[in-house]
Biopython code that builds the backbone (N, CA, C, O; Angstrom):
import numpy as np
from Bio.PDB.StructureBuilder import StructureBuilder

atoms = [
    (1, "MET", "N", (115.341, 73.674, 150.435)),
    (1, "MET", "CA", (114.315, 73.005, 149.907)),
    (1, "MET", "C", (114.025, 72.914, 148.128)),
    (1, "MET", "O", (113.420, 73.937, 147.808)),
    (2, "ASP", "N", (114.238, 72.147, 147.093)),
    (2, "ASP", "CA", (114.100, 72.385, 146.054)),
    (2, "ASP", "C", (112.938, 71.060, 145.810)),
    (2, "ASP", "O", (113.110, 69.843, 145.749)),
    (3, "LEU", "N", (112.140, 71.616, 145.741)),
    (3, "LEU", "CA", (109.998, 70.787, 145.017)),
    (3, "LEU", "C", (110.495, 70.493, 144.417)),
    (3, "LEU", "O", (111.561, 71.105, 144.364)),
    (4, "SER", "N", (110.339, 69.361, 143.389)),
    (4, "SER", "CA", (110.354, 68.776, 141.952)),
    (4, "SER", "C", (108.610, 69.110, 141.834)),
    (4, "SER", "O", (107.798, 69.330, 142.734)),
    (5, "ASP", "N", (108.417, 69.041, 140.236)),
    (5, "ASP", "CA", (107.045, 69.408, 140.056)),
    (5, "ASP", "C", (105.990, 68.916, 140.218)),
    (5, "ASP", "O", (104.959, 69.582, 140.305)),
    (6, "ASP", "N", (106.057, 67.097, 140.322)),
    (6, "ASP", "CA", (105.128, 66.526, 140.373)),
    (6, "ASP", "C", (104.867, 66.701, 141.627)),
    (6, "ASP", "O", (103.694, 66.529, 141.957)),
    (7, "MET", "N", (106.017, 67.149, 142.849)),
    (7, "MET", "CA", (106.145, 67.133, 144.078)),
    (7, "MET", "C", (104.726, 68.484, 144.793)),
    (7, "MET", "O", (103.761, 68.470, 145.557)),
    (8, "ILE", "N", (105.244, 69.162, 144.184)),
    (8, "ILE", "CA", (104.616, 70.646, 143.854)),
    (8, "ILE", "C", (102.951, 70.447, 143.562)),
    (8, "ILE", "O", (102.127, 70.848, 144.383)),
    (9, "LYS", "N", (102.610, 69.867, 142.464)),
    (9, "LYS", "CA", (101.490, 68.977, 142.138)),
    (9, "LYS", "C", (100.299, 68.727, 142.970)),
    (9, "LYS", "O", (99.109, 69.032, 143.055)),
    (10, "ARG", "N", (101.285, 67.963, 143.587)),
    (10, "ARG", "CA", (100.781, 66.669, 144.992)),
    (10, "ARG", "C", (99.812, 67.549, 145.956)),
    (10, "ARG", "O", (98.632, 67.405, 146.273)),
    (11, "LEU", "N", (101.117, 68.838, 146.401)),
    (11, "LEU", "CA", (101.255, 69.339, 147.259)),
    (11, "LEU", "C", (99.709, 69.900, 147.848)),
    (11, "LEU", "O", (99.005, 69.783, 148.850)),
    (12, "VAL", "N", (99.696, 70.917, 145.862)),
    (12, "VAL", "CA", (98.506, 71.896, 145.416)),
    (12, "VAL", "C", (97.057, 70.607, 146.021)),
    (12, "VAL", "O", (96.215, 70.931, 146.858)),
    (13, "ASP", "N", (97.089, 69.742, 145.603)),
    (13, "ASP", "CA", (95.822, 68.863, 145.423)),
    (13, "ASP", "C", (95.418, 68.445, 146.490)),
    (13, "ASP", "O", (94.258, 68.035, 146.520)),
    (14, "GLN", "N", (96.397, 68.396, 147.971)),
    (14, "GLN", "CA", (95.957, 68.212, 148.460)),
    (14, "GLN", "C", (95.492, 68.664, 149.272)),
    (14, "GLN", "O", (94.752, 68.153, 150.113)),
    (15, "HIS", "N", (95.927, 69.961, 149.142)),
    (15, "HIS", "CA", (95.339, 71.328, 150.011)),
    (15, "HIS", "C", (94.107, 72.045, 149.599)),
    (15, "HIS", "O", (93.447, 72.999, 150.009)),
    (16, "LYS", "N", (94.035, 70.592, 147.923)),
    (16, "LYS", "CA", (92.416, 71.788, 147.731)),
    (16, "LYS", "C", (91.345, 70.368, 147.830)),
    (16, "LYS", "O", (90.140, 70.568, 147.673)),
    (17, "LYS", "N", (91.673, 69.435, 148.003)),
    (17, "LYS", "CA", (90.953, 68.666, 148.793)),
    (17, "LYS", "C", (90.507, 68.712, 150.027)),
    (17, "LYS", "O", (89.405, 68.331, 150.420)),
    (18, "LYS", "N", (91.305, 69.147, 150.599)),
    (18, "LYS", "CA", (91.618, 69.010, 151.945)),
    (18, "LYS", "C", (90.521, 70.312, 152.100)),
    (18, "LYS", "O", (89.408, 70.128, 152.593)),
    (19, "LEU", "N", (90.920, 71.484, 151.676)),
    (19, "LEU", "CA", (89.656, 72.297, 151.513)),
    (19, "LEU", "C", (88.350, 71.992, 151.163)),
    (19, "LEU", "O", (87.393, 72.669, 151.539)),
    (20, "GLU", "N", (88.269, 71.083, 150.517)),
    (20, "GLU", "CA", (86.906, 71.099, 149.841)),
    (20, "GLU", "C", (86.687, 70.216, 151.024)),
    (20, "GLU", "O", (85.812, 70.696, 151.745)),
    (21, "TYR", "N", (87.199, 69.038, 151.497)),
    (21, "TYR", "CA", (86.482, 68.182, 152.529)),
    (21, "TYR", "C", (86.162, 69.083, 153.714)),
    (21, "TYR", "O", (85.196, 68.503, 154.209)),
    (22, "TYR", "N", (86.373, 70.040, 154.381)),
    (22, "TYR", "CA", (86.023, 71.088, 155.558)),
    (22, "TYR", "C", (84.883, 72.090, 154.871)),
    (22, "TYR", "O", (84.264, 72.980, 155.454)),
    (23, "LYS", "N", (84.789, 71.752, 153.652)),
    (23, "LYS", "CA", (83.357, 73.081, 153.257)),
    (23, "LYS", "C", (82.625, 72.127, 153.359)),
    (23, "LYS", "O", (81.641, 72.090, 154.098)),
    (24, "THR", "N", (83.061, 71.104, 152.526)),
    (24, "THR", "CA", (81.495, 70.185, 152.752)),
    (24, "THR", "C", (80.994, 69.921, 154.172)),
    (24, "THR", "O", (79.868, 69.932, 154.671)),
    (25, "LYS", "N", (82.500, 69.624, 154.760)),
    (25, "LYS", "CA", (81.555, 69.112, 156.242)),
    (25, "LYS", "C", (80.903, 70.218, 156.975)),
    (25, "LYS", "O", (79.930, 70.276, 157.727)),
    (26, "TYR", "N", (81.847, 71.175, 156.461)),
    (26, "TYR", "CA", (80.871, 72.774, 157.383)),
    (26, "TYR", "C", (79.191, 72.855, 156.495)),
    (26, "TYR", "O", (78.268, 73.262, 157.201)),
    (27, "HIS", "N", (78.847, 72.479, 155.016)),
    (27, "HIS", "CA", (78.507, 73.275, 155.523)),
    (27, "HIS", "C", (76.639, 71.745, 155.126)),
    (27, "HIS", "O", (75.441, 71.910, 154.895)),
    (28, "SER", "N", (77.634, 70.420, 155.292)),
    (28, "SER", "CA", (76.678, 69.268, 155.426)),
    (28, "SER", "C", (76.362, 69.187, 157.539)),
    (28, "SER", "O", (75.226, 68.792, 157.804)),
    (29, "GLU", "N", (76.917, 69.393, 158.323)),
    (29, "GLU", "CA", (77.536, 68.732, 159.839)),
    (29, "GLU", "C", (77.126, 70.125, 160.363)),
    (29, "GLU", "O", (76.152, 70.509, 161.009)),
    (30, "ARG", "N", (78.290, 70.790, 159.820)),
    (30, "ARG", "CA", (78.114, 72.213, 161.511)),
    (30, "ARG", "C", (77.096, 72.832, 161.205)),
    (30, "ARG", "O", (76.136, 73.003, 161.958)),
    (31, "LYS", "N", (77.216, 73.322, 159.822)),
    (31, "LYS", "CA", (76.249, 74.475, 159.701)),
    (31, "LYS", "C", (74.538, 74.477, 160.693)),
    (31, "LYS", "O", (73.832, 75.433, 161.015)),
    (32, "HIS", "N", (74.330, 72.761, 160.970)),
    (32, "HIS", "CA", (73.273, 72.587, 161.314)),
    (32, "HIS", "C", (73.641, 72.750, 162.720)),
    (32, "HIS", "O", (72.708, 73.113, 163.436)),
    (33, "ASP", "N", (74.734, 72.577, 163.275)),
    (33, "ASP", "CA", (74.163, 71.739, 164.586)),
    (33, "ASP", "C", (74.582, 73.654, 165.383)),
    (33, "ASP", "O", (75.507, 74.464, 165.441)),
    (34, "GLU", "N", (73.156, 73.480, 165.829)),
    (34, "GLU", "CA", (73.100, 74.869, 167.325)),
    (34, "GLU", "C", (74.356, 75.189, 168.096)),
    (34, "GLU", "O", (74.727, 76.296, 168.486)),
    (35, "VAL", "N", (74.944, 74.015, 168.246)),
    (35, "VAL", "CA", (75.608, 74.686, 169.518)),
    (35, "VAL", "C", (76.607, 74.907, 169.127)),
    (35, "VAL", "O", (77.280, 75.454, 170.000)),
    (36, "PHE", "N", (77.476, 74.689, 167.617)),
    (36, "PHE", "CA", (78.284, 75.273, 167.203)),
    (36, "PHE", "C", (78.067, 76.226, 166.835)),
    (36, "PHE", "O", (78.786, 77.131, 167.259)),
    (37, "MET", "N", (77.187, 76.513, 166.044)),
    (37, "MET", "CA", (76.804, 78.011, 165.932)),
    (37, "MET", "C", (76.590, 78.940, 166.842)),
    (37, "MET", "O", (76.723, 80.138, 166.595)),
    (38, "GLU", "N", (76.128, 78.330, 168.333)),
    (38, "GLU", "CA", (76.298, 79.848, 168.523)),
    (38, "GLU", "C", (77.866, 80.122, 169.087)),
    (38, "GLU", "O", (78.556, 81.141, 169.127)),
    (39, "LYS", "N", (78.065, 78.918, 169.445)),
    (39, "LYS", "CA", (80.095, 78.708, 169.959)),
    (39, "LYS", "C", (80.416, 79.815, 169.129)),
    (39, "LYS", "O", (80.923, 80.867, 169.520)),
    (40, "ASN", "N", (80.125, 79.553, 168.070)),
    (40, "ASN", "CA", (81.516, 80.112, 166.375)),
    (40, "ASN", "C", (80.625, 81.883, 166.553)),
    (40, "ASN", "O", (81.582, 82.591, 166.237)),
    (41, "ARG", "N", (79.805, 82.585, 166.761)),
    (41, "ARG", "CA", (79.140, 83.614, 166.831)),
    (41, "ARG", "C", (79.594, 83.853, 168.483)),
    (41, "ARG", "O", (80.335, 84.803, 168.738)),
    (42, "GLN", "N", (79.181, 83.073, 169.435)),
    (42, "GLN", "CA", (80.166, 83.980, 170.851)),
    (42, "GLN", "C", (81.543, 84.554, 170.196)),
    (42, "GLN", "O", (81.949, 85.706, 170.348)),
    (43, "ARG", "N", (82.229, 83.463, 169.386)),
    (43, "ARG", "CA", (83.833, 83.833, 169.359)),
    (43, "ARG", "C", (83.977, 85.035, 168.585)),
    (43, "ARG", "O", (84.887, 85.831, 168.816)),
    (44, "ALA", "N", (82.657, 85.301, 167.177)),
    (44, "ALA", "CA", (83.091, 86.115, 166.605)),
    (44, "ALA", "C", (82.117, 87.933, 166.929)),
    (44, "ALA", "O", (81.879, 88.898, 166.203)),
    (45, "ARG", "N", (81.860, 87.638, 168.213)),
    (45, "ARG", "CA", (81.589, 88.760, 168.434)),
    (45, "ARG", "C", (82.351, 89.079, 169.393)),
    (45, "ARG", "O", (82.770, 90.231, 169.506)),
    (46, "ASP", "N", (82.797, 87.680, 170.625)),
    (46, "ASP", "CA", (84.331, 88.437, 171.592)),
    (46, "ASP", "C", (85.354, 88.815, 170.260)),
    (46, "ASP", "O", (85.784, 89.961, 170.394)),
    (47, "TYR", "N", (85.670, 88.392, 169.467)),
    (47, "TYR", "CA", (86.921, 88.757, 168.475)),
    (47, "TYR", "C", (86.106, 90.433, 167.591)),
    (47, "TYR", "O", (86.675, 91.117, 166.741)),
    (48, "TYR", "N", (85.301, 90.570, 167.920)),
    (48, "TYR", "CA", (84.726, 92.225, 167.495)),
    (48, "TYR", "C", (85.106, 93.398, 168.980)),
    (48, "TYR", "O", (85.542, 94.549, 168.949)),
    (49, "GLU", "N", (84.700, 92.461, 170.254)),
    (49, "GLU", "CA", (84.761, 93.176, 171.609)),
    (49, "GLU", "C", (86.432, 93.646, 171.461)),
    (49, "GLU", "O", (86.718, 94.702, 172.026)),
    (50, "VAL", "N", (87.359, 93.038, 170.854)),
    (50, "VAL", "CA", (88.596, 92.522, 171.106)),
    (50, "VAL", "C", (89.355, 93.638, 170.406)),
    (50, "VAL", "O", (90.299, 94.252, 170.903)),
    (51, "ASN", "N", (88.706, 93.885, 168.885)),
    (51, "ASN", "CA", (89.778, 94.143, 168.078)),
    (51, "ASN", "C", (89.334, 95.689, 167.623)),
    (51, "ASN", "O", (90.101, 96.314, 166.890)),
    (52, "LYS", "N", (88.120, 96.278, 168.055)),
    (52, "LYS", "CA", (87.331, 97.223, 167.702)),
    (52, "LYS", "C", (88.111, 98.320, 167.495)),
    (52, "LYS", "O", (87.941, 99.150, 166.602)),
    (53, "THR", "N", (88.927, 98.323, 168.283)),
    (53, "THR", "CA", (90.025, 99.644, 168.101)),
    (53, "THR", "C", (90.832, 99.584, 167.206)),
    (53, "THR", "O", (91.146, 100.624, 166.627)),
    (54, "LYS", "N", (91.497, 98.132, 166.775)),
    (54, "LYS", "CA", (93.004, 98.186, 165.977)),
    (54, "LYS", "C", (91.533, 97.898, 164.623)),
    (54, "LYS", "O", (92.051, 96.980, 163.988)),
    (55, "LYS", "N", (90.277, 98.130, 163.990)),
    (55, "LYS", "CA", (90.010, 98.030, 163.508)),
    (55, "LYS", "C", (89.711, 99.693, 162.947)),
    (55, "LYS", "O", (89.764, 99.952, 161.744)),
    (56, "LYS", "N", (89.299, 101.071, 164.309)),
    (56, "LYS", "CA", (89.202, 101.799, 163.772)),
    (56, "LYS", "C", (90.258, 102.502, 163.624)),
    (56, "LYS", "O", (90.292, 103.592, 163.053)),
    (57, "GLU", "N", (91.719, 101.602, 164.412)),
    (57, "GLU", "CA", (92.795, 102.829, 164.118)),
    (57, "GLU", "C", (93.078, 103.008, 162.628)),
    (57, "GLU", "O", (93.057, 104.012, 161.916)),
    (58, "TYR", "N", (93.270, 102.095, 162.450)),
    (58, "TYR", "CA", (93.706, 101.087, 160.859)),
    (58, "TYR", "C", (92.502, 102.003, 159.764)),
    (58, "TYR", "O", (93.189, 102.835, 159.172)),
    (59, "TYR", "N", (91.187, 102.121, 159.359)),
    (59, "TYR", "CA", (90.563, 103.270, 158.938)),
    (59, "TYR", "C", (90.738, 104.577, 158.955)),
    (59, "TYR", "O", (90.638, 105.267, 157.941)),
    (60, "ASP", "N", (91.000, 105.007, 160.047)),
    (60, "ASP", "CA", (91.516, 105.748, 160.522)),
    (60, "ASP", "C", (93.028, 106.160, 159.458)),
    (60, "ASP", "O", (92.747, 106.806, 158.448)),
    (61, "LYS", "N", (93.646, 106.019, 159.541)),
    (61, "LYS", "CA", (95.135, 105.877, 158.937)),
    (61, "LYS", "C", (95.128, 105.813, 157.562)),
    (61, "LYS", "O", (95.941, 106.369, 156.824)),
    (62, "ASN", "N", (94.038, 105.007, 157.171)),
    (62, "ASN", "CA", (93.842, 104.821, 155.733)),
    (62, "ASN", "C", (93.252, 105.723, 154.739)),
    (62, "ASN", "O", (93.380, 105.943, 153.535)),
    (63, "ARG", "N", (92.677, 106.082, 155.552)),
    (63, "ARG", "CA", (90.986, 106.778, 155.458)),
    (63, "ARG", "C", (91.745, 107.448, 153.638)),
    (63, "ARG", "O", (91.368, 106.847, 152.632)),
    (64, "ASP", "N", (92.534, 108.393, 153.519)),
    (64, "ASP", "CA", (92.557, 108.788, 152.397)),
    (64, "ASP", "C", (93.096, 108.210, 151.068)),
    (64, "ASP", "O", (93.155, 108.609, 149.904)),
    (65, "PHE", "N", (93.606, 106.667, 152.005)),
    (65, "PHE", "CA", (93.561, 105.697, 150.868)),
    (65, "PHE", "C", (93.077, 105.363, 150.024)),
    (65, "PHE", "O", (93.196, 105.388, 148.799)),
    (66, "ILE", "N", (91.935, 104.708, 151.370)),
    (66, "ILE", "CA", (90.305, 103.661, 151.176)),
    (66, "ILE", "C", (89.098, 104.943, 150.738)),
    (66, "ILE", "O", (87.894, 104.828, 150.968)),
    (67, "ASN", "N", (89.821, 106.292, 149.985)),
    (67, "ASN", "CA", (88.500, 106.779, 150.098)),
    (67, "ASN", "C", (88.695, 107.365, 148.454)),
    (67, "ASN", "O", (87.879, 107.859, 147.676)),
    (68, "ALA", "N", (90.882, 106.917, 148.264)),
    (68, "ALA", "CA", (91.361, 107.040, 146.503)),
    (68, "ALA", "C", (91.006, 105.792, 146.382)),
    (68, "ALA", "O", (91.536, 105.059, 145.547)),
    (69, "LYS", "N", (90.288, 105.486, 147.004)),
    (69, "LYS", "CA", (90.275, 103.250, 146.158)),
    (69, "LYS", "C", (88.589, 103.320, 145.993)),
    (69, "LYS", "O", (87.956, 102.639, 145.187)),
    (70, "ASN", "N", (88.085, 104.168, 146.814)),
    (70, "ASN", "CA", (86.718, 103.435, 146.032)),
    (70, "ASN", "C", (86.052, 104.259, 145.237)),
    (70, "ASN", "O", (85.119, 103.856, 144.542)),
    (71, "SER", "N", (86.593, 105.940, 145.253)),
    (71, "SER", "CA", (86.525, 106.701, 143.793)),
    (71, "SER", "C", (87.281, 105.874, 143.073)),
    (71, "SER", "O", (86.355, 105.538, 142.335)),
    (72, "TYR", "N", (88.174, 105.270, 142.673)),
    (72, "TYR", "CA", (88.476, 105.170, 141.543)),
    (72, "TYR", "C", (88.051, 103.835, 140.798)),
    (72, "TYR", "O", (88.180, 103.433, 139.642)),
    (73, "VAL", "N", (87.385, 103.225, 142.170)),
    (73, "VAL", "CA", (86.556, 101.825, 141.546)),
    (73, "VAL", "C", (85.332, 102.171, 140.839)),
    (73, "VAL", "O", (84.908, 101.669, 139.798)),
    (74, "TYR", "N", (84.634, 103.435, 141.804)),
    (74, "TYR", "CA", (83.258, 104.053, 141.035)),
    (74, "TYR", "C", (83.695, 104.973, 139.601)),
    (74, "TYR", "O", (82.823, 105.087, 138.740)),
    (75, "TYR", "N", (84.388, 105.303, 139.481)),
    (75, "TYR", "CA", (84.714, 105.742, 137.697)),
    (75, "TYR", "C", (85.315, 104.350, 136.867)),
    (75, "TYR", "O", (85.324, 104.167, 135.650)),
    (76, "LYS", "N", (85.842, 103.387, 138.021)),
    (76, "LYS", "CA", (85.819, 101.799, 136.453)),
    (76, "LYS", "C", (85.557, 101.783, 136.437)),
    (76, "LYS", "O", (85.333, 101.934, 135.236)),
    (77, "ARG", "N", (83.968, 101.552, 137.301)),
    (77, "ARG", "CA", (82.776, 100.279, 137.057)),
    (77, "ARG", "C", (81.962, 101.294, 135.863)),
    (77, "ARG", "O", (81.637, 100.679, 134.848)),
    (78, "ILE", "N", (81.549, 103.031, 135.903)),
    (78, "ILE", "CA", (81.401, 103.540, 135.230)),
    (78, "ILE", "C", (81.991, 104.211, 133.045)),
    (78, "ILE", "O", (81.718, 105.105, 132.245)),
    (79, "ASP", "N", (82.867, 102.973, 133.157)),
    (79, "ASP", "CA", (84.320, 103.468, 132.136)),
    (79, "ASP", "C", (84.942, 104.891, 131.902)),
    (79, "ASP", "O", (85.773, 105.042, 131.007)),
    (80, "ASN", "N", (84.677, 105.587, 132.432)),
    (80, "ASN", "CA", (85.312, 106.851, 132.567)),
    (80, "ASN", "C", (86.599, 106.453, 134.007)),
    (80, "ASN", "O", (86.247, 105.913, 135.055)),
    (81, "ILE", "N", (87.670, 106.762, 133.784)),
    (81, "ILE", "CA", (88.766, 106.229, 134.552)),
    (81, "ILE", "C", (89.946, 107.891, 133.789)),
    (81, "ILE", "O", (90.818, 108.445, 134.458)),
    (82, "GLU", "N", (89.637, 108.210, 132.606)),
    (82, "GLU", "CA", (90.274, 109.199, 132.804)),
    (82, "GLU", "C", (89.680, 110.879, 132.641)),
    (82, "GLU", "O", (90.007, 111.935, 132.101)),
    (83, "LYS", "N", (88.545, 110.285, 133.541)),
    (83, "LYS", "CA", (87.886, 111.828, 134.514)),
    (83, "LYS", "C", (88.145, 112.177, 136.242)),
    (83, "LYS", "O", (88.081, 113.144, 137.003)),
    (84, "PHE", "N", (88.529, 110.456, 136.291)),
    (84, "PHE", "CA", (89.245, 110.217, 137.307)),
    (84, "PHE", "C", (90.344, 110.670, 137.730)),
    (84, "PHE", "O", (90.440, 111.180, 138.846)),
    (85, "ILE", "N", (91.488, 110.535, 136.783)),
    (85, "ILE", "CA", (92.689, 110.753, 136.941)),
    (85, "ILE", "C", (92.693, 112.354, 136.693)),
    (85, "ILE", "O", (93.381, 112.986, 137.495)),
    (86, "TYR", "N", (92.036, 113.076, 135.719)),
    (86, "TYR", "CA", (91.890, 114.388, 135.797)),
    (86, "TYR", "C", (90.894, 115.413, 136.690)),
    (86, "TYR", "O", (90.865, 116.622, 136.459)),
    (87, "LYS", "N", (90.071, 114.766, 137.755)),
    (87, "LYS", "CA", (89.026, 115.131, 138.660)),
    (87, "LYS", "C", (90.187, 115.546, 139.934)),
    (87, "LYS", "O", (90.400, 116.537, 140.633)),
    (88, "TYR", "N", (90.736, 114.273, 139.788)),
    (88, "TYR", "CA", (91.765, 113.603, 141.811)),
    (88, "TYR", "C", (92.701, 113.451, 141.347)),
    (88, "TYR", "O", (92.882, 112.233, 141.334)),
    (89, "PRO", "N", (93.918, 114.196, 140.684)),
    (89, "PRO", "CA", (95.335, 113.246, 140.409)),
    (89, "PRO", "C", (96.234, 113.573, 141.554)),
    (89, "PRO", "O", (97.411, 113.752, 141.241)),
    (90, "LYS", "N", (95.916, 113.691, 142.845)),
    (90, "LYS", "CA", (96.938, 112.804, 143.984)),
    (90, "LYS", "C", (96.216, 112.158, 144.371)),
    (90, "LYS", "O", (96.676, 111.445, 145.263)),
    (91, "LYS", "N", (94.793, 111.936, 144.068)),
    (91, "LYS", "CA", (94.596, 110.180, 144.915)),
    (91, "LYS", "C", (95.130, 109.719, 143.502)),
    (91, "LYS", "O", (96.037, 108.888, 143.545)),
    (92, "TYR", "N", (94.670, 110.169, 142.152)),
    (92, "TYR", "CA", (95.680, 108.751, 140.871)),
    (92, "TYR", "C", (97.025, 108.803, 141.701)),
    (92, "TYR", "O", (97.302, 107.733, 142.242)),
    (93, "GLN", "N", (97.574, 109.443, 141.827)),
    (93, "GLN", "CA", (98.815, 109.158, 142.393)),
    (93, "GLN", "C", (99.678, 108.408, 143.498)),
    (93, "GLN", "O", (100.746, 107.802, 143.586)),
    (94, "LEU", "N", (98.149, 108.959, 144.624)),
    (94, "LEU", "CA", (98.341, 108.062, 145.811)),
    (94, "LEU", "C", (98.051, 106.389, 145.670)),
    (94, "LEU", "O", (98.781, 105.645, 146.325)),
    (95, "LEU", "N", (96.756, 105.670, 144.628)),
    (95, "LEU", "CA", (97.375, 104.955, 144.495)),
    (95, "LEU", "C", (97.819, 104.174, 143.763)),
    (95, "LEU", "O", (97.686, 102.951, 143.808)),
    (96, "ILE", "N", (98.715, 105.159, 142.591)),
    (96, "ILE", "CA", (100.186, 104.239, 142.415)),
    (96, "ILE", "C", (100.981, 104.372, 143.695)),
    (96, "ILE", "O", (101.328, 103.310, 144.211)),
    (97, "ASP", "N", (101.227, 105.172, 144.120)),
    (97, "ASP", "CA", (102.088, 104.703, 145.097)),
    (97, "ASP", "C", (102.177, 103.766, 145.854)),
    (97, "ASP", "O", (103.191, 103.280, 146.355)),
    (98, "ARG", "N", (101.110, 103.476, 145.966)),
    (98, "ARG", "CA", (101.009, 102.479, 147.320)),
    (98, "ARG", "C", (100.486, 101.097, 146.385)),
    (98, "ARG", "O", (99.916, 100.216, 147.029)),
    (99, "ASN", "N", (100.681, 100.867, 144.743)),
    (99, "ASN", "CA", (100.639, 99.397, 144.018)),
    (99, "ASN", "C", (99.509, 99.203, 144.071)),
    (99, "ASN", "O", (99.097, 98.055, 144.236)),
    (100, "PHE", "N", (98.521, 100.439, 143.926)),
    (100, "PHE", "CA", (96.547, 99.447, 144.282)),
    (100, "PHE", "C", (96.810, 99.257, 142.663)),
    (100, "PHE", "O", (96.683, 98.169, 142.100)),
    (101, "ILE", "N", (97.301, 100.811, 141.820)),
    (101, "ILE", "CA", (97.156, 100.372, 140.591)),
    (101, "ILE", "C", (98.947, 100.235, 139.711)),
    (101, "ILE", "O", (99.946, 100.885, 140.019)),
    (102, "THR", "N", (98.857, 99.438, 138.871)),
    (102, "THR", "CA", (99.870, 98.907, 138.224)),
    (102, "THR", "C", (100.889, 100.639, 136.979)),
    (102, "THR", "O", (101.909, 101.326, 137.036)),
    (103, "GLU", "N", (99.826, 100.494, 136.213)),
    (103, "GLU", "CA", (99.784, 100.982, 135.254)),
    (103, "GLU", "C", (99.753, 102.317, 134.982)),
    (103, "GLU", "O", (98.603, 102.757, 134.983)),
    (104, "LYS", "N", (100.759, 103.269, 134.708)),
    (104, "LYS", "CA", (100.092, 104.674, 133.986)),
    (104, "LYS", "C", (99.235, 105.013, 132.879)),
    (104, "LYS", "O", (99.310, 104.585, 131.727)),
    (105, "LYS", "N", (98.391, 105.856, 133.377)),
    (105, "LYS", "CA", (97.673, 106.130, 131.917)),
    (105, "LYS", "C", (97.728, 107.696, 131.951)),
    (105, "LYS", "O", (97.003, 108.223, 131.107)),
    (106, "VAL", "N", (98.234, 108.301, 132.521)),
    (106, "VAL", "CA", (98.187, 109.472, 131.702)),
    (106, "VAL", "C", (99.282, 109.669, 130.391)),
    (106, "VAL", "O", (99.233, 110.682, 129.692)),
]
sb = StructureBuilder()
sb.init_structure("model")
sb.init_model(0)
sb.init_chain("A")
sb.init_seg("    ")
for serial, (resi, resn, name, xyz) in enumerate(atoms, 1):
    if name == "N":
        sb.init_residue(resn, " ", resi, " ")
    sb.init_atom(name, np.array(xyz, "f"), 0.0, 1.0, " ", f" {name:<3s}", serial, name[0])
structure = sb.get_structure()
């Protein structure tokens, strides 16, 4: 199904309006409703309890990538990426392999 440019623009505008409506409703009504907030917090606690092991498994499985990403962001923030590339070539290659970095600077 091909959509015209006007139809796509209209759908995007409708989506933006809907998001804005829900955001306004939350900040004006729901955020101040004690019953809703308590239910929301309980739902978050339940979700955390059920998925605690999934998060741990994810971090254990991706520990090297997360560590490499954090190091890269640090060196990028201090504007010294060349030092990162020189000091940690394996981490740099891992970031390239996982498409976190798109350009090669060597």
